[in-house]
C-alpha positions in Angstrom: 0.0 0.0 0.1 1.6 3.4 -1.0 1.9 6.2 1.0 -0.2 9.0 1.1 0.6 12.1 -1.3 2.2 14.7 0.7 3.8 17.3 -2.0 2.5 20.7 -0.9 0.5 22.6 -3.6 2.0 25.5 -5.4 5.6 27.0 -4.8 7.0 26.8 -1.3 6.7 29.9 0.6 10.1 31.5 1.4 9.0 34.5 3.5 9.4 36.9 0.4 6.6 35.9 -1.9 3.0 36.7 -1.8 2.0 34.0 0.6 4.4 35.8 3.4 3.0 39.1 2.6 0.1 38.8 5.0 2.4 37.8 7.9 2.3 40.6 10.5 3.6 38.9 13.7 3.1 40.6 17.1 4.6 38.2 19.2 5.7 34.6 19.5 2.9 32.7 21.0 1.9 29.0 21.1 -0.6 27.6 18.6 -3.3 25.4 18.9 -2.7 22.0 17.1 -5.1 21.5 14.2 -7.5 18.8 14.7 -8.9 17.1 11.6 -10.4 13.7 10.2 -7.6 10.9 9.7 -10.0 9.2 7.4 -8.2 11.1 4.6 -4.5 10.9 5.5 -3.2 12.7 2.6 -5.4 15.8 3.3 -4.6 15.6 6.9 -0.8 15.5 6.2 -1.0 18.4 3.8 -3.0 20.2 6.5 -0.3 19.8 9.0 2.6 20.5 6.6 1.0 23.9 5.9 0.4 24.5 9.6 4.1 23.7 10.4 5.5 25.6 7.2 3.3 28.8 8.3 4.5 28.7 11.9 8.1 28.8 10.8 7.3 31.6 8.4 5.9 33.5 11.3 8.9 33.0 13.5 11.2 34.2 10.7 9.1 37.0 10.0 9.0 38.1 13.7 12.5 38.1 13.9 13.1 40.1 10.8 10.6 42.5 11.8 12.1 43.0 15.3 15.5 43.7 13.8 14.4 46.5 11.9 14.5 49.1 14.8 17.5 47.5 16.3 19.4 47.9 12.9 18.6 51.6 12.8 19.3 52.4 16.4 22.7 50.5 16.2 23.5 52.6 13.1 22.8 55.8 14.9 24.6 54.8 17.9 27.6 53.7 16.1 27.8 56.9 14.0 27.4 58.9 17.2 30.3 57.2 18.7 32.6 57.3 15.8 31.6 61.1 15.3 32.4 61.8 18.9 35.4 60.1 19.1 36.9 61.7 15.7 35.8 65.1 17.0 37.0 64.7 20.4 40.6 63.5 19.1 40.7 66.4 16.2 39.7 69.2 18.5 42.8 69.3 20.7 45.1 68.7 17.8 43.7 71.6 15.8 44.1 73.7 18.9 47.6 72.7 19.2 48.4 73.5 15.6 46.4 76.8 15.7 44.3 75.7 12.8 41.2 76.2 15.0 41.0 77.7 18.5 38.4 76.8 21.1 37.6 75.7 24.4 39.0 72.1 25.3 35.7 71.3 26.8 34.3 70.8 23.4 36.7 67.7 22.9 35.6 66.4 26.3 32.1 66.7 25.4 32.5 65.1 22.2 34.4 62.1 23.9 31.6 61.8 26.6 28.8 61.6 23.6 31.0 58.8 21.9 31.3 57.0 25.4 27.7 57.4 26.1 26.6 56.1 22.7 29.0 53.0 23.4 27.4 52.7 26.7 23.7 52.8 25.6 24.4 50.2 22.8 25.9 47.8 25.3 23.5 48.3 28.1 20.3 48.1 26.1 21.8 45.2 23.8 20.9 47.0 20.4 23.6 45.7 18.2 23.8 42.5 19.8 20.0 42.1 19.4 20.2 43.0 16.0 22.8 40.2 15.3 20.5 37.5 17.2 17.7 38.5 15.4 19.4 38.1 12.0 21.1 34.8 12.7 17.7 33.2 14.3 15.8 34.2 11.2 18.4 32.9 8.8 18.6 29.5 10.9 14.9 29.1 10.7 14.9 29.7 7.0 17.6 27.5 6.4 15.8 24.6 8.5 12.5 25.3 6.5 14.4 24.7 3.1 15.5 21.5 4.5 12.0 20.6 5.6 10.8 21.5 2.0 13.3 19.4 0.4 12.7 16.4 2.7 8.9 16.7 2.2 9.4 16.6 -1.6 11.7 13.6 -1.4 9.0 11.6 0.3 6.7 12.4 -2.6 9.3 11.6 -5.0 10.0 8.2 -3.5 6.5 7.3 -4.1 6.3 8.3 -7.5 9.6 7.3 -8.9 10.4 3.8 -6.7 8.5 1.1 -5.0 6.6 2.2 -1.8 8.4 1.2 1.2 6.1 -0.3 4.2 2.3 0.4 4.5 0.6 3.6 4.5 0.5 3.9 8.2 4.4 3.5 8.2 4.7 6.4 5.5 2.4 8.5 7.6 4.3 8.0 10.7 7.5 8.9 8.8 6.0 12.1 7.6 4.8 13.0 10.9 8.2 12.4 12.2 9.8 14.9 9.5 7.2 17.5 10.7 7.8 16.8 14.5 11.5 17.1 14.0 11.2 20.2 12.2 9.1 21.7 14.8 11.4 21.0 17.4 14.3 22.3 15.6 12.6 25.7 15.3 11.6 25.6 18.8 15.2 25.1 20.0 16.5 27.9 17.9 14.0 30.4 19.5 14.6 28.9 22.9 18.5 29.4 22.5 17.9 33.1 21.2 16.0 33.7 24.3 18.5 32.1 26.5 21.3 34.3 25.0 19.2 37.4 25.5 18.6 36.2 29.1 22.3 35.8 29.6 23.2 39.2 28.1 20.9 40.9 30.3 22.3 39.5 33.3 26.0 39.6 32.4 26.5 41.7 29.3 28.4 38.9 27.6 28.3 38.3 24.0 25.8 35.7 22.7 27.1 32.3 21.7 24.1 29.8 21.9 22.9 30.7 18.2 26.3 30.0 16.8 26.6 26.8 18.7 23.1 25.6 17.6 23.7 26.7 14.0 27.0 24.7 14.0 25.3 21.8 15.6 22.8 22.0 12.9 25.3 21.8 10.2 27.0 18.6 11.7 23.7 16.7 12.2 
C-alpha cells in the first residue's frame, strides 16, 4: 500500500513572496494543534505541513521585523560614537596647531558623547539584539528549506520508486519529519531567548545561536 501524497501544492513559501506578505507577527506565542479527520491521511498530512510551514514563516518574519528598529538604532549609536571619538581627538590637535582655537571642553564633550553612545548600545543590547535576530531568522529559513526538500523527497520516492512499508508507516515517517522540524525551530527560539537572558544579566556576547547553527550543520 503506497504512502499518501504529501507534496504541497504551489511553490513553497520562503517569506518573501505573496504568501508571506500577510504575516504581521505581533509576538511569538503557542498555536493550537489543528484537529482533523484522519480518514483522509493525504489531506490531513497536507494540512499539518501547511500549519508547520506557516508557523516557521511567522517565526522568521517576527525576527526580521524585530531587527528593523534595532538595526536603525545600532547604526545611529555607532555613528554617534564614531563622530564623537573623531571630534574629541581632532579638536585638541587643531587647537595645538593653531588651525582652530576653541575651549578644550568641546573635545571632552565629544568624547563623552562617544562613550555615552557605546554605553547605551551595550546596556540595551541594540547591536547584539540585531545580530541575534538576523542569525535566528536565517537559521529558521535554512531549516525550512531542509524541510521542504525532505517533504518533496518523500513524495518523489513514491512516484519514482516502489513504496516502502504500509500507508501507516509512511504517515508515521512524515509525521516524524514534521515533529523534528518543529522541535528544531523551537530550539532555535529557545536558544535565542537564553542568549538574551545571559546578556541581560551579565552583558556577555551571545554564543548559543552560533553553537546551535553549528550543531545543525553537523547533524
